C-alpha positions in Angstrom: -5.7 17.8 9.8 -6.2 14.2 10.8 -4.1 11.4 9.5 -5.2 9.5 6.4 -6.2 5.8 6.7 -6.3 3.8 3.5 -8.0 0.4 3.8 -6.7 -2.0 1.2 -9.3 -4.2 -0.5 -9.5 -8.0 -0.2 -8.0 -8.5 -3.7 -5.0 -6.5 -5.0 -4.2 -8.4 -8.1 -3.7 -7.7 -11.8 -7.4 -8.3 -12.3 -8.3 -5.6 -9.8 -5.5 -3.1 -10.2 -7.0 -1.0 -13.0 -10.2 -0.3 -11.1 -8.3 0.5 -7.9 -5.3 2.4 -9.2 -6.9 5.8 -9.6 -8.6 5.6 -6.2 -5.4 4.6 -4.4 -3.4 7.3 -6.2 -5.8 10.0 -5.1 -5.7 8.8 -1.5 -1.9 8.7 -1.4 -1.8 12.2 -3.0 -3.9 13.8 -0.3 -2.6 16.7 1.8 -2.1 14.4 4.8 1.4 14.0 6.1 0.9 10.6 7.6 -0.6 7.8 5.6 -1.9 4.7 7.5 -2.4 1.7 5.3 -4.7 -0.9 6.8 -4.1 -4.4 5.4 -6.6 -6.3 7.6 -8.9 -7.2 4.7 -6.2 -8.1 2.2 -6.5 -11.8 1.2 -4.7 -11.9 -2.1 -1.9 -9.8 -3.6 0.3 -10.5 -6.6 3.3 -8.8 -8.0 1.2 -6.2 -9.8 -0.4 -5.3 -6.5 3.0 -5.1 -4.8 4.3 -3.0 -7.7 1.4 -0.5 -7.4 1.9 -0.2 -3.6 5.7 0.2 -4.1 5.1 3.1 -6.5 2.5 4.8 -4.3 4.7 4.4 -1.2 7.8 5.7 -3.0 5.9 8.8 -4.3 4.4 9.4 -0.8 7.9 9.2 0.8 9.3 11.6 -1.9 6.6 14.0 -0.8 7.8 13.8 2.8 4.9 11.7 4.0 5.1 9.1 6.7 3.9 5.6 6.0 2.4 3.5 8.8 1.2 -0.1 8.2 -1.8 -1.1 10.3 -3.1 -4.7 10.9 -0.1 -5.9 8.8 -1.0 -9.4 7.7 0.9 -12.4 6.6 -0.4 -12.1 3.0 1.3 -8.8 2.5 4.5 -9.5 4.4 5.2 -13.0 2.9 4.4 -11.8 -0.6 6.7 -8.7 -0.3 9.5 -10.9 1.2 9.2 -13.4 -1.6 9.9 -10.8 -4.3 12.2 -8.6 -2.3 10.0 -5.5 -1.8 9.8 -5.5 2.0 12.3 -2.7 2.4 10.8 -0.6 -0.5 7.4 -0.9 1.2 8.9 -0.1 4.6 7.5 -3.3 6.1 10.5 -4.0 8.3 
């Protein structure tokens, strides 16, 4: 099996969460053991987006999956640092 790569959208905010939540949940629940999350396109994320990612990452880790961040951008890292979720998202 190949690794799973999830490409985050440009906007991961409260206004976009509902339409993306189910898709992201299905991707994170795949049979793959390593999940690569590509943040290159991410331009805006709010606390709702960070909370969703935190829950998805937590559930994936509980299922013994490995999380790898690709093209980690400043939008994600600074937003997660600001609200104290960098460790929960394994960004460090």
